[in-house]
Structure formats: C-alpha cells, structure tokens
C-alpha positions in Angstrom: 16.4 -8.0 -6.5 13.4 -8.8 -4.3 14.1 -10.7 -1.2 11.8 -12.3 1.4 11.8 -11.0 5.0 14.0 -13.2 7.2 12.1 -15.3 9.7 11.2 -13.5 12.9 11.9 -10.0 11.8 9.2 -7.4 12.5 7.6 -5.4 9.7 5.7 -2.1 9.4 2.5 -1.8 7.4 1.3 1.7 6.6 -2.2 2.4 5.1 -3.5 5.8 4.0 -6.8 7.6 4.4 -7.8 7.1 0.8 -7.5 3.3 1.2 -9.6 3.2 4.4 -12.4 5.5 3.6 -15.5 5.6 1.4 -16.5 8.4 -0.9 -18.1 10.5 1.9 -15.1 10.2 4.2 -16.3 7.6 6.6 -14.5 4.3 7.3 -14.8 1.6 4.6 -15.5 -1.4 6.8 -14.3 -3.9 4.1 -11.1 -2.1 3.6 -10.3 -1.9 7.4 -11.2 -5.5 7.8 -8.8 -6.5 5.0 -5.9 -4.6 6.5 -6.6 -6.1 10.0 -6.7 -9.6 8.5 -3.4 -9.2 6.7 -1.6 -7.6 9.7 -2.9 -10.3 12.0 -1.9 -13.0 9.6 1.7 -11.7 9.4 1.9 -11.5 13.2 0.7 -15.1 13.5 3.3 -16.1 10.9 6.1 -14.8 13.1 6.5 -11.3 11.8 5.5 -8.9 14.7 3.8 -6.0 12.9 3.4 -2.3 13.6 0.4 -0.7 11.9 0.8 2.9 10.9 -2.6 4.2 10.0 -4.1 7.4 8.7 -7.9 8.1 8.5 -8.5 9.6 12.0 -9.7 12.9 10.5 -11.6 11.2 7.7 -13.3 8.9 10.2 -14.5 11.9 12.2 -16.1 13.8 9.4 -19.5 12.0 9.2 -20.0 12.3 12.9 -19.5 16.1 12.6 -21.7 16.4 9.6 -18.8 17.4 7.3 -18.7 16.2 3.7 -15.2 17.1 3.0 -11.9 17.6 4.8 -11.9 21.1 6.5 -9.1 23.6 6.2 -9.3 25.3 9.6 -6.8 23.9 12.1 -9.4 23.8 14.9 -11.9 21.9 12.7 -9.1 19.4 11.8 -8.3 18.9 15.4 -11.9 18.3 16.4 -12.3 15.8 13.5 -9.1 14.0 14.6 -10.2 13.8 18.2 -13.6 12.3 17.3 -12.3 10.1 14.5 -9.3 8.7 16.4 -11.7 7.1 19.0 -13.8 5.6 16.2 -10.7 4.4 14.4 -9.2 2.7 17.4 -12.6 1.3 18.5 -12.8 -0.4 15.1 -9.3 -1.7 15.1 -9.6 -3.0 18.7 -12.8 -4.9 17.9 -11.5 -6.4 14.7 -8.0 -7.4 16.0 -9.7 -9.0 19.1 -11.5 -11.4 16.7 -8.0 -12.6 15.7 -6.8 -12.9 19.3 -4.7 -9.7 19.4 -4.7 -6.7 21.7 -3.8 -3.3 20.2 -2.0 -0.3 21.7 -2.4 3.2 20.5 0.7 5.3 19.9 0.4 8.9 18.9 3.5 10.8 17.9 4.6 14.2 16.7 7.9 15.4 15.1 9.0 17.2 18.2 8.8 14.0 20.3 11.1 12.2 17.8 13.4 15.3 17.6 14.3 14.8 21.3 16.9 12.1 21.5 15.7 10.7 24.8 12.0 10.6 23.7 13.1 9.1 20.4 14.7 6.2 22.3 11.7 6.0 24.6 9.4 5.6 21.5 11.6 2.9 20.2 11.6 1.0 23.5 7.9 1.3 23.8 7.2 -0.1 20.4 9.7 -3.0 20.8 8.3 -3.9 24.2 4.7 -3.9 22.8 5.7 -6.3 20.1 7.4 -8.5 22.7 4.1 -8.6 24.6 2.3 -9.7 21.4 0.5 -6.3 21.2 0.0 -4.8 17.8 1.0 -1.1 18.0 -1.4 1.2 16.0 0.6 4.4 15.2 -0.7 7.7 14.0 0.3 11.3 14.2 -1.3 13.2 17.1 -3.4 15.5 14.9 -5.5 16.7 17.8 -2.6 18.8 19.3 -0.1 19.0 16.6 0.8 22.3 14.9 2.5 22.9 11.6 5.9 23.5 13.2 6.0 20.0 14.6 3.9 18.1 12.1 5.0 15.3 9.9 2.2 16.2 7.5 1.8 12.6 6.3 2.2 9.1 7.8 4.5 7.8 5.1 7.5 9.4 6.7 6.3 8.4 10.2 6.1 4.8 9.0 9.7 5.0 7.8 10.8 6.2 11.2 8.8 3.5 12.9 10.6 1.0 10.6 13.9 2.2 11.9 12.8 2.3 15.5 12.0 -1.4 15.5 14.7 -2.5 13.0 12.0 -3.8 10.7 12.7 -6.3 7.9 10.4 -4.4 5.5 8.2 -1.3 5.2 5.0 -2.0 3.3 3.0 1.1 2.2 -0.5 0.3 1.1 -2.1 2.8 -1.2 -4.8 3.3 -3.7 -2.6 2.4 -6.8 -0.7 -0.7 -7.7 2.6 0.9 -6.8 4.8 3.6 -8.3 4.4 4.5 -11.9 6.6 6.3 -14.4 3.8 8.8 -14.8 0.4 9.4 -13.3 -1.7 6.5 -14.4 -4.9 8.5 -14.0 -3.7 11.0 -16.7 -2.0 8.8 -19.3 -2.2 5.2 -20.5 1.5 5.3 -21.1 2.3 5.1 -17.4 4.2 1.9 -16.5 4.4 0.2 -13.2 7.9 0.3 -11.6 8.3 -3.2 -10.3 11.7 -3.0 -8.8 14.1 0.0 -8.4 16.9 1.2 -6.2 16.5 3.9 -3.6 18.9 6.2 -5.6 17.2 5.7 -9.0 16.7 9.0 -10.8 13.2 8.1 -11.7 12.2 8.6 -8.1 13.3 12.2 -8.3 11.0 12.7 -11.3 7.9 11.0 -9.8 8.6 12.7 -6.4 7.4 15.9 -8.1 4.0 14.4 -8.8 1.2 15.7 -6.6 -1.0 12.7 -5.9 -2.9 13.9 -2.8 -6.3 12.4 -2.1 -9.5 14.2 -1.0 -9.3 12.9 2.5 -5.6 12.4 3.0 -2.5 14.5 3.3 0.1 12.3 1.6 0.9 11.6 -2.0 3.4 10.1 -4.4 6.2 12.4 -3.2 5.9 11.4 0.5 6.0 7.7 -0.5 9.2 8.2 -2.4 10.7 10.1 0.6 9.6 7.4 3.0 11.1 4.7 0.8 14.4 6.5 0.8 14.3 7.1 4.5 13.8 3.4 5.1 16.5 2.6 2.6 19.0 4.6 4.7 18.2 2.3 7.5 18.9 -0.7 5.3 15.2 -1.5 5.1 13.5 -2.4 1.8 10.1 -0.9 1.0 7.2 -2.3 -1.0 4.5 0.1 -2.2 1.4 -1.8 -3.2 -2.3 -1.6 -3.6 -4.4 -1.8 -0.4 -7.1 -3.6 -2.5 -4.7 -6.5 -3.1 -6.2 -9.1 -0.7 -2.9 -10.9 -0.1 -0.5 -8.0 -0.8 1.2 -7.9 2.6 2.0 -11.6 2.6 3.2 -11.4 -1.0 5.5 -8.5 -0.2 7.0 -10.3 2.9 7.5 -13.5 0.9 9.5 -11.6 -1.8 6.8 -12.2 -4.5 6.1 -9.8 -7.3 3.6 -7.3 -6.0 3.7 -3.5 -6.2 7.0 -1.6 -6.4 10.1 -2.9 -4.6 12.6 -0.2 -3.5 16.0 -1.7 -2.6 17.8 -0.4 0.5 21.1 1.4 0.9 24.1 -0.7 1.7 25.6 -0.2 4.2 22.9 1.4 6.2 23.6 4.4 8.4 24.2 3.9 12.1 21.5 4.7 14.6 22.8 8.2 15.6 23.2 9.4 12.0 19.7 8.1 11.2 18.3 10.2 14.1 20.2 13.2 12.7 18.9 12.6 9.2 15.3 11.8 10.0 14.4 12.3 13.6 15.9 15.7 14.3 14.0 18.6 12.7 16.1 21.1 10.8 16.2 24.7 12.2 17.7 26.2 9.0 19.9 25.6 6.0 23.2 26.6 4.5 24.0 26.6 0.8 27.4 25.4 -0.4 29.5 25.6 -3.5 30.5 22.7 -5.8 33.9 22.3 -4.1 32.2 21.7 -0.8 29.7 19.4 -2.3 32.5 17.2 -3.7 34.3 17.3 -0.3 31.2 16.1 1.5 29.9 13.5 -1.0 33.2 12.1 -2.3 35.8 13.0 0.2 33.9 12.3 3.5 35.0 15.6 4.8 33.6 18.0 7.4 31.7 21.1 6.1 34.1 24.1 6.4 33.0 27.8 6.5 34.9 28.5 3.2 32.4 26.4 1.3 29.3 28.1 2.7 27.8 30.7 0.4 24.4 31.5 2.0 22.5 31.0 5.3 18.8 30.6 5.7 16.8 30.5 9.0 17.7 31.0 12.6 19.7 28.3 14.4 22.0 27.9 17.4 25.0 25.8 17.9 23.8 22.2 18.3 20.8 22.6 16.0 20.3 20.5 12.9 20.7 22.2 9.5 20.1 21.1 6.0 23.0 21.5 3.6 21.9 22.5 0.1 23.7 22.7 -3.2 23.8 26.0 -5.2 20.8 24.7 -7.1 18.8 24.2 -3.9 19.0 20.4 -3.8 19.4 18.7 -0.5 23.0 17.4 -0.2 23.4 16.6 3.5 22.1 17.3 7.0 24.0 17.7 10.2 24.4 19.3 13.6 26.0 22.7 13.4 28.9 23.9 15.4 28.1 27.6 14.8 24.9 29.7 15.1 23.2 31.2 12.1 24.6 34.6 13.0 28.1 33.3 13.2 27.7 31.4 9.9 26.3 34.6 8.2 29.2 36.6 9.5 31.6 34.1 8.0 29.9 34.3 4.6 30.0 38.1 4.7 33.7 38.1 5.8 34.8 35.8 3.0 37.9 33.8 3.7 38.5 35.1 7.3 37.2 31.8 8.8 38.6 29.4 6.2 39.4 26.6 8.7 36.3 26.8 10.8 34.1 23.7 10.9 30.4 24.5 10.4 29.4 20.8 10.6 31.9 18.1 11.7 31.8 14.9 9.6 30.9 12.9 12.7 27.7 14.9 12.9 27.0 15.0 9.2 24.8 12.7 7.0 25.3 12.8 3.3 21.8 12.5 1.7 22.7 11.7 -1.9 
C-alpha cells in the first residue's frame, strides 16, 4: 500500500507545538534542529519542502514570564507576536547553516476562503519553491479571531499540500502514529501502520481528544487533515517527530508511522476549494432519500430533501449538508438563502424542483 514519492515532487512537513517545545513551553533546540535537518535534507534530495510549523505561542511564553498557555485572546495574540519572531529567527539561522533561505507565510481561514487570495497563496508558495526558498507556514495567531481561525495547523498543512500539489503530507507528532486507542491510557493500543482514508477506524479515533498542554491540535485534527489531503489525491504519513530519519523514511515509502492512502480519483481544484478552502456559513439537514441521491446518484440537492436549516447564509455562500443524524454528508455553494431554504422546509412540497445546491457546486464528503 505504501509508495515512495515520485522524484521531483514537493512535500509538506507539519510539526506541532508539543514536538518543538520543552516542558516549560520554550523551544526545544534539539527538536527544532532535527526538523530543520530533515527538511533541508529532503530539499537537497530534490523534494522541495514546505514546513508548516506550530509553536509560535509556546515560544513566546518564557519571554512573557508565562508558565502555561493563556486563555485570554489578547494574551494569546501577544504571545504569538513575540514567539513568532523567535521561531522564525531560529529557523532562519538553522536553515542558513544548510544553505537555504526561508520565507514566512502567515495565513488565516478568511484568506483561503477568498478564491483570488487562495490562488495567490498557491502562486506565492510555488514561486518560493522555484526560488529554492523554504516556506515556513503558520496561522496568523496575532490577528486571527475565532470566526476565521483554523484552530490547528494540521488542516492548514493539508491545504498547503493541495496548493503546491504535494507528493506527500507528513505530520510529525509526539506519538509513533495513529493508534486504535490512546496508548497513554491502555497497553492494548495498536499502531495503525497503513489504512485507507475512508476506514471506519478513523471515525472512532477522531473522537479522541489528544490535545497537548502547549498546542491546539490533537488526534482528531490529524485524521481530518489526512482525509483532506486524501481528497487531493495526496497520501499522508503521521509519524513521530523524535524519529531522526522519519521524513526520509516516509518519502521513501518505508515503514514508519501511519500511512493513510489517498482517494482515487482526487477532486478537481475548484471542488477542493469548495470543500476545504471556503468556510461554511450554515448547514442544511437532509433525509435519507436525499443522502442516497447525492452519494450514489450524483444528483443535485433539491429542496424536497431538506428537512432543517441552521445558520444564516446568502445565495453563493457555502453550506454543510448533514444527514438526519448530524453526520457531514456533503458541502456546496447554495443557490438559495437561509430564509428561502427555511421557507421551503416550512411550506413542504411547494418547491419540490428547486435546486438548493447544484451538483457542479457540490462535494460529497463520504
């Protein structure tokens, strides 16, 4: 099932706060140096690499006299502002020792939600790689607010993988990969060495809360990121950041961490943007007949199948399409507003033939 990355294809390496910091929240120099060495090695080997890094907030805590991650938004923003400079200074210094320049790229969800800015971000990343520059990507925690926040860098890394048409997404974490259960709680936990993106075991472990003291991600976000990459046709390897040669092993197709196979065929670029770049403004719940029509029949979503409307959205906004049980079924660009959709639900069959989401603007997520 595992495959090596084809020669010349770029890769994305994501590393989390818990893998880059020490017990008091400051940067772990040895850990940062290991990541830099591995990324530089891959770039030298002909795989231009984007580094998606967390730890800006964690890096700023010691300078501010904080011993744990704050909860107040203003405090988090200050820690991010201070820590981001320290983080980039460290990366710049270490990568220069390997002969590479770095470029800082700070993104937020609203930037990627705008189609033109989404394409601009892609062009910038691709051009940086062409110049031999290593892009260092992070969320812009200094200015971001909850409404436009990714909340973790795993999903941001998956989007970056799509933007550069990566050959692989590698997520470095503080465990050896994905396990059937939390290995910290039971000795019965088994490492999942290779799975498909649609495997039901991912749904079970996605519910596990594995957040660290200094980070914002966890097991769930890594599962979501792997599935996002899979829809782009990109495999994901989730492995330990403490593995000194883990990135090379993953790229070579060797047995390291958890391999998540991609979806075939992948979605086209526009549907990937709808699915993962465009924030949802609301949701509609549909009946089983509509679920079957979307997932098996490749049909548009008609008003007759909509049973509930949540949130406020206008025509042209993205909406999530949920089953009666609340499971995400699809996502698309709506042709009606939330008020119009609600009126259709309340009026029963009076708008039977009305399209809520046309199939060309719809992405089935199961």
